[in-house]
A tleap script that builds the chain and sets N, CA, C and O, in Angstrom:
source leaprc.protein.ff14SB
mol = sequence {
  NMET ALA ASP SER GLY ASN LYS GLY PHE LYS
  ARG LEU ILE LEU ALA THR GLY TYR SER TRP
  GLN GLY LEU LYS ALA GLY TRP LYS ASN GLU
  GLU ALA PHE ARG GLN GLU VAL VAL LEU ALA
  ALA VAL LEU ILE PRO LEU ALA LEU PHE LEU
  ASP VAL SER GLN VAL GLN ALA ILE LEU MET
  ILE ALA SER VAL LEU LEU LEU LEU ILE VAL
  GLU ILE ILE ASN SER ALA ILE GLU ALA VAL
  VAL ASP LEU VAL THR SER GLU LYS GLN PRO
  LEU ALA GLY ARG ALA LYS ASP MET GLY SER
  ALA ALA VAL MET LEU ALA VAL VAL ASN LEU
  LEU ILE VAL TRP SER LEU ILE LEU ILE PRO
  LYS TYR CVAL
}
set mol.1.N position { 0.839 -1.166 0.000 }
set mol.1.CA position { 0.000 0.000 0.000 }
set mol.1.C position { 0.888 1.233 0.000 }
set mol.1.O position { 1.851 1.310 0.762 }
set mol.2.N position { 0.568 2.188 -0.845 }
set mol.2.CA position { 1.359 3.415 -0.934 }
set mol.2.C position { 1.131 4.287 0.290 }
set mol.2.O position { 0.046 4.303 0.870 }
set mol.3.N position { 2.174 5.010 0.669 }
set mol.3.CA position { 2.081 5.937 1.794 }
set mol.3.C position { 1.330 7.175 1.322 }
set mol.3.O position { 1.752 7.833 0.371 }
set mol.4.N position { 0.220 7.496 1.980 }
set mol.4.CA position { -0.596 8.636 1.562 }
set mol.4.C position { 0.005 9.961 1.995 }
set mol.4.O position { -0.462 11.017 1.567 }
set mol.5.N position { 1.026 9.927 2.830 }
set mol.5.CA position { 1.629 11.156 3.311 }
set mol.5.C position { 0.965 11.706 4.559 }
set mol.5.O position { 1.460 12.661 5.156 }
set mol.6.N position { -0.151 11.112 4.959 }
set mol.6.CA position { -0.844 11.581 6.150 }
set mol.6.C position { -0.192 10.979 7.385 }
set mol.6.O position { -0.011 9.766 7.481 }
set mol.7.N position { 0.152 11.838 8.317 }
set mol.7.CA position { 0.839 11.402 9.532 }
set mol.7.C position { 0.137 11.995 10.745 }
set mol.7.O position { -0.626 12.955 10.642 }
set mol.8.N position { 0.417 11.402 11.886 }
set mol.8.CA position { -0.020 11.958 13.150 }
set mol.8.C position { -1.516 12.125 13.284 }
set mol.8.O position { -2.296 11.233 12.950 }
set mol.9.N position { -1.901 13.295 13.785 }
set mol.9.CA position { -3.292 13.565 14.109 }
set mol.9.C position { -4.182 13.531 12.869 }
set mol.9.O position { -5.315 13.056 12.937 }
set mol.10.N position { -3.680 14.028 11.738 }
set mol.10.CA position { -4.468 14.013 10.505 }
set mol.10.C position { -4.793 12.579 10.100 }
set mol.10.O position { -5.920 12.278 9.705 }
set mol.11.N position { -3.809 11.703 10.199 }
set mol.11.CA position { -4.030 10.296 9.876 }
set mol.11.C position { -5.085 9.691 10.797 }
set mol.11.O position { -5.944 8.933 10.346 }
set mol.12.N position { -5.022 10.023 12.080 }
set mol.12.CA position { -5.996 9.522 13.050 }
set mol.12.C position { -7.406 9.999 12.711 }
set mol.12.O position { -8.360 9.224 12.779 }
set mol.13.N position { -7.534 11.256 12.353 }
set mol.13.CA position { -8.837 11.820 11.980 }
set mol.13.C position { -9.388 11.109 10.742 }
set mol.13.O position { -10.557 10.724 10.705 }
set mol.14.N position { -8.542 10.943 9.744 }
set mol.14.CA position { -8.979 10.263 8.517 }
set mol.14.C position { -9.369 8.814 8.804 }
set mol.14.O position { -10.391 8.337 8.312 }
set mol.15.N position { -8.568 8.121 9.591 }
set mol.15.CA position { -8.864 6.721 9.920 }
set mol.15.C position { -10.186 6.608 10.671 }
set mol.15.O position { -10.958 5.676 10.445 }
set mol.16.N position { -10.441 7.552 11.557 }
set mol.16.CA position { -11.710 7.552 12.292 }
set mol.16.C position { -12.877 7.747 11.331 }
set mol.16.O position { -13.919 7.106 11.472 }
set mol.17.N position { -12.702 8.619 10.369 }
set mol.17.CA position { -13.742 8.831 9.359 }
set mol.17.C position { -14.006 7.579 8.538 }
set mol.17.O position { -15.158 7.240 8.269 }
set mol.18.N position { -12.947 6.893 8.143 }
set mol.18.CA position { -13.113 5.660 7.376 }
set mol.18.C position { -13.820 4.591 8.219 }
set mol.18.O position { -14.667 3.852 7.718 }
set mol.19.N position { -13.463 4.523 9.484 }
set mol.19.CA position { -14.121 3.561 10.374 }
set mol.19.C position { -15.605 3.878 10.508 }
set mol.19.O position { -16.444 2.978 10.479 }
set mol.20.N position { -15.920 5.150 10.655 }
set mol.20.CA position { -17.322 5.563 10.763 }
set mol.20.C position { -18.073 5.203 9.487 }
set mol.20.O position { -19.216 4.749 9.550 }
set mol.21.N position { -17.442 5.400 8.324 }
set mol.21.CA position { -18.058 5.011 7.051 }
set mol.21.C position { -18.331 3.505 7.021 }
set mol.21.O position { -19.368 3.063 6.524 }
set mol.22.N position { -17.395 2.728 7.556 }
set mol.22.CA position { -17.575 1.279 7.606 }
set mol.22.C position { -18.745 0.877 8.492 }
set mol.22.O position { -19.517 -0.017 8.144 }
set mol.23.N position { -18.873 1.539 9.640 }
set mol.23.CA position { -20.011 1.253 10.529 }
set mol.23.C position { -21.332 1.629 9.861 }
set mol.23.O position { -22.315 0.894 9.955 }
set mol.24.N position { -21.346 2.787 9.183 }
set mol.24.CA position { -22.566 3.204 8.485 }
set mol.24.C position { -22.910 2.230 7.358 }
set mol.24.O position { -24.081 1.914 7.147 }
set mol.25.N position { -21.897 1.755 6.637 }
set mol.25.CA position { -22.139 0.783 5.559 }
set mol.25.C position { -22.677 -0.520 6.125 }
set mol.25.O position { -23.578 -1.127 5.545 }
set mol.26.N position { -22.131 -0.954 7.255 }
set mol.26.CA position { -22.643 -2.159 7.903 }
set mol.26.C position { -24.098 -1.994 8.295 }
set mol.26.O position { -24.912 -2.890 8.073 }
set mol.27.N position { -24.431 -0.837 8.884 }
set mol.27.CA position { -25.806 -0.581 9.302 }
set mol.27.C position { -26.746 -0.536 8.087 }
set mol.27.O position { -27.838 -1.103 8.121 }
set mol.28.N position { -26.318 0.133 7.028 }
set mol.28.CA position { -27.165 0.316 5.849 }
set mol.28.C position { -27.378 -0.982 5.071 }
set mol.28.O position { -28.478 -1.248 4.586 }
set mol.29.N position { -26.322 -1.786 4.956 }
set mol.29.CA position { -26.349 -2.912 4.025 }
set mol.29.C position { -26.494 -4.288 4.651 }
set mol.29.O position { -26.746 -5.257 3.934 }
set mol.30.N position { -26.345 -4.407 5.957 }
set mol.30.CA position { -26.313 -5.728 6.578 }
set mol.30.C position { -27.362 -5.843 7.684 }
set mol.30.O position { -27.215 -5.279 8.768 }
set mol.31.N position { -28.421 -6.587 7.379 }
set mol.31.CA position { -29.495 -6.767 8.363 }
set mol.31.C position { -28.987 -7.424 9.642 }
set mol.31.O position { -29.389 -7.042 10.741 }
set mol.32.N position { -28.109 -8.406 9.503 }
set mol.32.CA position { -27.574 -9.086 10.696 }
set mol.32.C position { -26.835 -8.101 11.593 }
set mol.32.O position { -26.952 -8.173 12.817 }
set mol.33.N position { -26.077 -7.183 11.002 }
set mol.33.CA position { -25.362 -6.186 11.788 }
set mol.33.C position { -26.342 -5.279 12.522 }
set mol.33.O position { -26.141 -4.963 13.695 }
set mol.34.N position { -27.409 -4.857 11.830 }
set mol.34.CA position { -28.419 -4.021 12.490 }
set mol.34.C position { -29.039 -4.759 13.674 }
set mol.34.O position { -29.222 -4.173 14.741 }
set mol.35.N position { -29.360 -6.026 13.497 }
set mol.35.CA position { -29.947 -6.812 14.582 }
set mol.35.C position { -28.974 -6.922 15.754 }
set mol.35.O position { -29.376 -6.823 16.913 }
set mol.36.N position { -27.702 -7.126 15.448 }
set mol.36.CA position { -26.706 -7.257 16.518 }
set mol.36.C position { -26.436 -5.931 17.218 }
set mol.36.O position { -26.132 -5.923 18.411 }
set mol.37.N position { -26.539 -4.818 16.513 }
set mol.37.CA position { -26.400 -3.503 17.149 }
set mol.37.C position { -27.554 -3.287 18.127 }
set mol.37.O position { -27.342 -2.800 19.238 }
set mol.38.N position { -28.772 -3.646 17.719 }
set mol.38.CA position { -29.921 -3.529 18.617 }
set mol.38.C position { -29.716 -4.429 19.835 }
set mol.38.O position { -29.990 -4.021 20.964 }
set mol.39.N position { -29.234 -5.651 19.607 }
set mol.39.CA position { -28.934 -6.554 20.718 }
set mol.39.C position { -27.886 -5.939 21.644 }
set mol.39.O position { -28.011 -6.014 22.867 }
set mol.40.N position { -26.867 -5.338 21.066 }
set mol.40.CA position { -25.826 -4.689 21.868 }
set mol.40.C position { -26.401 -3.529 22.674 }
set mol.40.O position { -26.003 -3.306 23.818 }
set mol.41.N position { -27.336 -2.793 22.080 }
set mol.41.CA position { -27.950 -1.660 22.779 }
set mol.41.C position { -28.750 -2.115 23.991 }
set mol.41.O position { -28.981 -1.336 24.916 }
set mol.42.N position { -29.168 -3.362 23.986 }
set mol.42.CA position { -29.876 -3.927 25.144 }
set mol.42.C position { -28.885 -4.570 26.113 }
set mol.42.O position { -28.940 -4.325 27.318 }
set mol.43.N position { -27.975 -5.397 25.579 }
set mol.43.CA position { -27.103 -6.194 26.446 }
set mol.43.C position { -26.025 -5.382 27.153 }
set mol.43.O position { -25.700 -5.675 28.304 }
set mol.44.N position { -25.468 -4.382 26.503 }
set mol.44.CA position { -24.394 -3.617 27.153 }
set mol.44.C position { -24.913 -2.864 28.383 }
set mol.44.O position { -24.305 -2.962 29.449 }
set mol.45.N position { -26.015 -2.117 28.270 }
set mol.45.CA position { -26.542 -1.499 29.501 }
set mol.45.C position { -26.965 -2.535 30.545 }
set mol.45.O position { -26.806 -2.310 31.745 }
set mol.46.N position { -27.506 -3.674 30.085 }
set mol.46.CA position { -27.903 -4.727 31.020 }
set mol.46.C position { -26.697 -5.238 31.796 }
set mol.46.O position { -26.782 -5.458 33.004 }
set mol.47.N position { -25.576 -5.429 31.109 }
set mol.47.CA position { -24.356 -5.904 31.783 }
set mol.47.C position { -23.909 -4.910 32.852 }
set mol.47.O position { -23.366 -5.312 33.880 }
set mol.48.N position { -24.131 -3.627 32.620 }
set mol.48.CA position { -23.754 -2.600 33.597 }
set mol.48.C position { -24.746 -2.515 34.755 }
set mol.48.O position { -24.392 -2.091 35.855 }
set mol.49.N position { -25.975 -2.916 34.503 }
set mol.49.CA position { -27.043 -2.834 35.503 }
set mol.49.C position { -27.065 -4.050 36.432 }
set mol.49.O position { -27.385 -3.924 37.614 }
set mol.50.N position { -26.725 -5.230 35.897 }
set mol.50.CA position { -26.806 -6.470 36.682 }
set mol.50.C position { -25.829 -6.456 37.846 }
set mol.50.O position { -24.817 -5.755 37.826 }
set mol.51.N position { -26.154 -7.236 38.846 }
set mol.51.CA position { -25.303 -7.365 40.034 }
set mol.51.C position { -24.193 -8.380 39.745 }
set mol.51.O position { -24.220 -9.515 40.221 }
set mol.52.N position { -23.227 -7.936 38.957 }
set mol.52.CA position { -22.068 -8.776 38.626 }
set mol.52.C position { -20.817 -7.961 38.925 }
set mol.52.O position { -20.869 -6.738 39.054 }
set mol.53.N position { -19.700 -8.656 39.030 }
set mol.53.CA position { -18.447 -7.948 39.303 }
set mol.53.C position { -18.031 -7.123 38.091 }
set mol.53.O position { -18.555 -7.298 36.992 }
set mol.54.N position { -17.095 -6.235 38.311 }
set mol.54.CA position { -16.600 -5.406 37.215 }
set mol.54.C position { -15.967 -6.262 36.121 }
set mol.54.O position { -16.161 -6.005 34.933 }
set mol.55.N position { -15.225 -7.260 36.520 }
set mol.55.CA position { -14.587 -8.155 35.543 }
set mol.55.C position { -15.643 -8.920 34.758 }
set mol.55.O position { -15.516 -9.076 33.544 }
set mol.56.N position { -16.675 -9.396 35.426 }
set mol.56.CA position { -17.744 -10.111 34.736 }
set mol.56.C position { -18.462 -9.196 33.739 }
set mol.56.O position { -18.765 -9.610 32.621 }
set mol.57.N position { -18.731 -7.956 34.146 }
set mol.57.CA position { -19.377 -7.002 33.239 }
set mol.57.C position { -18.490 -6.737 32.021 }
set mol.57.O position { -18.980 -6.661 30.894 }
set mol.58.N position { -17.204 -6.599 32.251 }
set mol.58.CA position { -16.269 -6.383 31.136 }
set mol.58.C position { -16.298 -7.570 30.181 }
set mol.58.O position { -16.330 -7.383 28.965 }
set mol.59.N position { -16.287 -8.773 30.710 }
set mol.59.CA position { -16.343 -9.974 29.863 }
set mol.59.C position { -17.649 -10.032 29.075 }
set mol.59.O position { -17.653 -10.387 27.897 }
set mol.60.N position { -18.739 -9.687 29.720 }
set mol.60.CA position { -20.037 -9.715 29.054 }
set mol.60.C position { -20.075 -8.685 27.914 }
set mol.60.O position { -20.527 -8.990 26.811 }
set mol.61.N position { -19.606 -7.490 28.184 }
set mol.61.CA position { -19.587 -6.436 27.162 }
set mol.61.C position { -18.613 -6.805 26.046 }
set mol.61.O position { -18.914 -6.605 24.869 }
set mol.62.N position { -17.461 -7.337 26.405 }
set mol.62.CA position { -16.474 -7.727 25.389 }
set mol.62.C position { -17.034 -8.798 24.458 }
set mol.62.O position { -16.746 -8.783 23.261 }
set mol.63.N position { -17.827 -9.721 24.986 }
set mol.63.CA position { -18.400 -10.761 24.129 }
set mol.63.C position { -19.400 -10.166 23.138 }
set mol.63.O position { -19.521 -10.652 22.014 }
set mol.64.N position { -20.109 -9.127 23.544 }
set mol.64.CA position { -21.042 -8.444 22.642 }
set mol.64.C position { -20.265 -7.683 21.563 }
set mol.64.O position { -20.592 -7.765 20.379 }
set mol.65.N position { -19.240 -6.949 21.981 }
set mol.65.CA position { -18.438 -6.200 21.013 }
set mol.65.C position { -17.721 -7.135 20.038 }
set mol.65.O position { -17.586 -6.821 18.855 }
set mol.66.N position { -17.266 -8.276 20.536 }
set mol.66.CA position { -16.623 -9.254 19.654 }
set mol.66.C position { -17.577 -9.702 18.550 }
set mol.66.O position { -17.172 -9.839 17.396 }
set mol.67.N position { -18.820 -9.927 18.897 }
set mol.67.CA position { -19.811 -10.317 17.889 }
set mol.67.C position { -19.938 -9.240 16.812 }
set mol.67.O position { -19.970 -9.552 15.622 }
set mol.68.N position { -20.009 -7.977 17.226 }
set mol.68.CA position { -20.105 -6.885 16.248 }
set mol.68.C position { -18.859 -6.822 15.360 }
set mol.68.O position { -18.960 -6.617 14.151 }
set mol.69.N position { -17.703 -6.998 15.964 }
set mol.69.CA position { -16.441 -6.972 15.219 }
set mol.69.C position { -16.408 -8.081 14.170 }
set mol.69.O position { -16.072 -7.841 13.011 }
set mol.70.N position { -16.757 -9.285 14.585 }
set mol.70.CA position { -16.711 -10.427 13.670 }
set mol.70.C position { -17.745 -10.257 12.557 }
set mol.70.O position { -17.483 -10.614 11.408 }
set mol.71.N position { -18.911 -9.717 12.891 }
set mol.71.CA position { -19.935 -9.485 11.860 }
set mol.71.C position { -19.452 -8.497 10.816 }
set mol.71.O position { -19.674 -8.704 9.623 }
set mol.72.N position { -18.794 -7.423 11.242 }
set mol.72.CA position { -18.255 -6.438 10.290 }
set mol.72.C position { -17.189 -7.093 9.401 }
set mol.72.O position { -17.175 -6.870 8.191 }
set mol.73.N position { -16.309 -7.888 9.985 }
set mol.73.CA position { -15.277 -8.572 9.191 }
set mol.73.C position { -15.925 -9.547 8.213 }
set mol.73.O position { -15.517 -9.618 7.053 }
set mol.74.N position { -16.921 -10.292 8.660 }
set mol.74.CA position { -17.624 -11.215 7.781 }
set mol.74.C position { -18.276 -10.464 6.620 }
set mol.74.O position { -18.216 -10.915 5.476 }
set mol.75.N position { -18.892 -9.331 6.910 }
set mol.75.CA position { -19.526 -8.536 5.856 }
set mol.75.C position { -18.489 -8.029 4.858 }
set mol.75.O position { -18.751 -7.981 3.656 }
set mol.76.N position { -17.316 -7.651 5.355 }
set mol.76.CA position { -16.242 -7.205 4.461 }
set mol.76.C position { -15.777 -8.341 3.562 }
set mol.76.O position { -15.551 -8.138 2.369 }
set mol.77.N position { -15.635 -9.525 4.123 }
set mol.77.CA position { -15.248 -10.694 3.324 }
set mol.77.C position { -16.285 -10.954 2.238 }
set mol.77.O position { -15.937 -11.171 1.077 }
set mol.78.N position { -17.555 -10.931 2.618 }
set mol.78.CA position { -18.618 -11.174 1.641 }
set mol.78.C position { -18.607 -10.123 0.535 }
set mol.78.O position { -18.800 -10.455 -0.634 }
set mol.79.N position { -18.385 -8.860 0.894 }
set mol.79.CA position { -18.357 -7.791 -0.111 }
set mol.79.C position { -17.211 -7.990 -1.093 }
set mol.79.O position { -17.385 -7.816 -2.299 }
set mol.80.N position { -16.045 -8.353 -0.583 }
set mol.80.CA position { -14.893 -8.568 -1.466 }
set mol.80.C position { -15.135 -9.766 -2.373 }
set mol.80.O position { -14.842 -9.704 -3.567 }
set mol.81.N position { -15.663 -10.850 -1.827 }
set mol.81.CA position { -15.947 -12.029 -2.640 }
set mol.81.C position { -16.956 -11.677 -3.731 }
set mol.81.O position { -16.787 -12.072 -4.885 }
set mol.82.N position { -17.997 -10.940 -3.372 }
set mol.82.CA position { -19.007 -10.560 -4.365 }
set mol.82.C position { -18.429 -9.626 -5.428 }
set mol.82.O position { -18.855 -9.661 -6.582 }
set mol.83.N position { -17.466 -8.797 -5.044 }
set mol.83.CA position { -16.813 -7.903 -6.000 }
set mol.83.C position { -15.964 -8.688 -6.996 }
set mol.83.O position { -15.935 -8.373 -8.186 }
set mol.84.N position { -15.283 -9.702 -6.504 }
set mol.84.CA position { -14.333 -10.454 -7.319 }
set mol.84.C position { -15.036 -11.376 -8.299 }
set mol.84.O position { -14.604 -11.511 -9.443 }
set mol.85.N position { -16.122 -12.016 -7.859 }
set mol.85.CA position { -16.776 -12.972 -8.747 }
set mol.85.C position { -18.264 -13.079 -8.431 }
set mol.85.O position { -18.680 -13.038 -7.273 }
set mol.86.N position { -19.045 -13.215 -9.485 }
set mol.86.CA position { -20.469 -13.491 -9.303 }
set mol.86.C position { -20.765 -14.954 -9.639 }
set mol.86.O position { -21.879 -15.440 -9.442 }
set mol.87.N position { -19.740 -15.644 -10.151 }
set mol.87.CA position { -19.885 -17.065 -10.484 }
set mol.87.C position { -19.726 -17.908 -9.225 }
set mol.87.O position { -19.136 -17.479 -8.234 }
set mol.88.N position { -20.268 -19.112 -9.296 }
set mol.88.CA position { -20.110 -20.038 -8.169 }
set mol.88.C position { -18.692 -20.594 -8.202 }
set mol.88.O position { -18.325 -21.356 -9.097 }
set mol.89.N position { -17.912 -20.200 -7.215 }
set mol.89.CA position { -16.519 -20.619 -7.104 }
set mol.89.C position { -16.325 -21.299 -5.754 }
set mol.89.O position { -16.756 -20.764 -4.733 }
set mol.90.N position { -15.683 -22.471 -5.728 }
set mol.90.CA position { -15.495 -23.165 -4.446 }
set mol.90.C position { -14.753 -22.331 -3.396 }
set mol.90.O position { -15.138 -22.335 -2.227 }
set mol.91.N position { -13.704 -21.622 -3.791 }
set mol.91.CA position { -12.961 -20.817 -2.818 }
set mol.91.C position { -13.779 -19.633 -2.320 }
set mol.91.O position { -13.688 -19.263 -1.150 }
set mol.92.N position { -14.578 -19.038 -3.202 }
set mol.92.CA position { -15.448 -17.937 -2.784 }
set mol.92.C position { -16.479 -18.441 -1.777 }
set mol.92.O position { -16.742 -17.795 -0.763 }
set mol.93.N position { -17.049 -19.589 -2.069 }
set mol.93.CA position { -18.009 -20.190 -1.141 }
set mol.93.C position { -17.366 -20.530 0.186 }
set mol.93.O position { -17.964 -20.328 1.243 }
set mol.94.N position { -16.148 -21.046 0.134 }
set mol.94.CA position { -15.433 -21.381 1.365 }
set mol.94.C position { -15.183 -20.132 2.205 }
set mol.94.O position { -15.367 -20.148 3.422 }
set mol.95.N position { -14.763 -19.052 1.550 }
set mol.95.CA position { -14.496 -17.804 2.273 }
set mol.95.C position { -15.766 -17.306 2.963 }
set mol.95.O position { -15.729 -16.917 4.130 }
set mol.96.N position { -16.878 -17.321 2.247 }
set mol.96.CA position { -18.144 -16.870 2.834 }
set mol.96.C position { -18.585 -17.789 3.968 }
set mol.96.O position { -19.041 -17.317 5.009 }
set mol.97.N position { -18.451 -19.093 3.771 }
set mol.97.CA position { -18.841 -20.044 4.816 }
set mol.97.C position { -17.990 -19.888 6.071 }
set mol.97.O position { -18.496 -19.985 7.189 }
set mol.98.N position { -16.696 -19.647 5.879 }
set mol.98.CA position { -15.811 -19.487 7.037 }
set mol.98.C position { -16.108 -18.187 7.778 }
set mol.98.O position { -16.035 -18.144 9.007 }
set mol.99.N position { -16.441 -17.130 7.044 }
set mol.99.CA position { -16.854 -15.893 7.699 }
set mol.99.C position { -18.115 -16.099 8.502 }
set mol.99.O position { -18.231 -15.611 9.626 }
set mol.100.N position { -19.061 -16.821 7.929 }
set mol.100.CA position { -20.307 -17.135 8.639 }
set mol.100.C position { -20.029 -17.979 9.876 }
set mol.100.O position { -20.638 -17.767 10.925 }
set mol.101.N position { -19.114 -18.932 9.758 }
set mol.101.CA position { -18.747 -19.765 10.913 }
set mol.101.C position { -18.125 -18.921 12.026 }
set mol.101.O position { -18.358 -19.179 13.207 }
set mol.102.N position { -17.336 -17.917 11.652 }
set mol.102.CA position { -16.740 -17.029 12.646 }
set mol.102.C position { -17.829 -16.284 13.422 }
set mol.102.O position { -17.740 -16.136 14.641 }
set mol.103.N position { -18.850 -15.820 12.711 }
set mol.103.CA position { -19.968 -15.145 13.386 }
set mol.103.C position { -20.664 -16.110 14.332 }
set mol.103.O position { -20.981 -15.757 15.468 }
set mol.104.N position { -20.902 -17.332 13.857 }
set mol.104.CA position { -21.557 -18.327 14.707 }
set mol.104.C position { -20.746 -18.587 15.972 }
set mol.104.O position { -21.315 -18.692 17.059 }
set mol.105.N position { -19.420 -18.694 15.844 }
set mol.105.CA position { -18.581 -18.918 17.020 }
set mol.105.C position { -18.612 -17.718 17.966 }
set mol.105.O position { -18.548 -17.889 19.184 }
set mol.106.N position { -18.709 -16.520 17.422 }
set mol.106.CA position { -18.829 -15.332 18.280 }
set mol.106.C position { -20.149 -15.347 19.038 }
set mol.106.O position { -20.200 -14.942 20.199 }
set mol.107.N position { -21.221 -15.811 18.395 }
set mol.107.CA position { -22.514 -15.951 19.077 }
set mol.107.C position { -22.416 -16.990 20.178 }
set mol.107.O position { -22.896 -16.767 21.290 }
set mol.108.N position { -21.795 -18.131 19.875 }
set mol.108.CA position { -21.618 -19.187 20.892 }
set mol.108.C position { -20.795 -18.650 22.055 }
set mol.108.O position { -21.117 -18.909 23.215 }
set mol.109.N position { -19.735 -17.904 21.755 }
set mol.109.CA position { -18.910 -17.294 22.802 }
set mol.109.C position { -19.761 -16.392 23.691 }
set mol.109.O position { -19.682 -16.478 24.917 }
set mol.110.N position { -20.571 -15.531 23.085 }
set mol.110.CA position { -21.443 -14.638 23.848 }
set mol.110.C position { -22.370 -15.441 24.759 }
set mol.110.O position { -22.515 -15.126 25.940 }
set mol.111.N position { -22.988 -16.466 24.210 }
set mol.111.CA position { -23.916 -17.281 24.997 }
set mol.111.C position { -23.212 -17.984 26.155 }
set mol.111.O position { -23.755 -18.064 27.257 }
set mol.112.N position { -22.026 -18.484 25.912 }
set mol.112.CA position { -21.276 -19.165 26.976 }
set mol.112.C position { -20.885 -18.184 28.070 }
set mol.112.O position { -21.083 -18.466 29.252 }
set mol.113.N position { -20.334 -17.038 27.693 }
set mol.113.CA position { -19.907 -16.042 28.685 }
set mol.113.C position { -21.091 -15.604 29.540 }
set mol.113.O position { -21.023 -15.639 30.769 }
set mol.114.N position { -22.174 -15.194 28.890 }
set mol.114.CA position { -23.333 -14.707 29.636 }
set mol.114.C position { -23.934 -15.823 30.492 }
set mol.114.O position { -24.336 -15.580 31.630 }
set mol.115.N position { -23.997 -17.029 29.962 }
set mol.115.CA position { -24.564 -18.153 30.729 }
set mol.115.C position { -23.714 -18.502 31.945 }
set mol.115.O position { -24.244 -18.694 33.040 }
set mol.116.N position { -22.407 -18.585 31.760 }
set mol.116.CA position { -21.542 -18.949 32.874 }
set mol.116.C position { -21.551 -17.897 33.985 }
set mol.116.O position { -21.320 -18.215 35.152 }
set mol.117.N position { -21.818 -16.659 33.617 }
set mol.117.CA position { -21.869 -15.604 34.631 }
set mol.117.C position { -23.260 -15.530 35.269 }
set mol.117.O position { -23.375 -15.384 36.486 }
set mol.118.N position { -24.304 -15.629 34.462 }
set mol.118.CA position { -25.648 -15.380 34.988 }
set mol.118.C position { -26.351 -16.596 35.579 }
set mol.118.O position { -27.094 -16.448 36.549 }
set mol.119.N position { -26.148 -17.777 35.040 }
set mol.119.CA position { -26.854 -18.943 35.549 }
set mol.119.C position { -26.533 -19.227 37.016 }
set mol.119.O position { -27.462 -19.423 37.800 }
set mol.120.N position { -25.266 -19.258 37.422 }
set mol.120.CA position { -25.006 -19.513 38.840 }
set mol.120.C position { -25.543 -18.407 39.758 }
set mol.120.O position { -25.864 -18.658 40.920 }
set mol.121.N position { -25.636 -17.203 39.236 }
set mol.121.CA position { -26.040 -16.054 40.051 }
set mol.121.C position { -27.554 -15.950 40.189 }
set mol.121.O position { -28.056 -15.596 41.256 }
set mol.122.N position { -28.287 -16.256 39.117 }
set mol.122.CA position { -29.722 -15.988 39.082 }
set mol.122.C position { -30.603 -17.223 38.971 }
set mol.122.O position { -31.827 -17.093 38.976 }
set mol.123.N position { -30.036 -18.396 38.873 }
set mol.123.CA position { -30.865 -19.607 38.761 }
set mol.123.C position { -30.747 -20.445 40.009 }
set mol.123.O position { -31.370 -21.503 40.103 }
savepdb mol mol.pdb
quit
């Protein structure tokens, strides 16, 4: 990648703008991302409200953020694959399937973290 010449604070500002564009694109184009953002809007405040330790709340919030991160990466993979080919290609299918599997594992991680913290406390 060529050096754009942007350094320091200007580079940080530009990078923040690009990140914001990525979040907006995820919200606009990916229903799963929108659903997970709504879930995060419920679960993150809930993690702060529940009677759990600070470390437990951090783990609960981190598992939610991890899901959002993996969903954005999966969406990026899908966009690149769709850009490169519209034909059915085994490697393209594999890339999309593996991205989907990553999202599924992030969901499983979230469920395990929240369950291991909340079940002993509230059941």
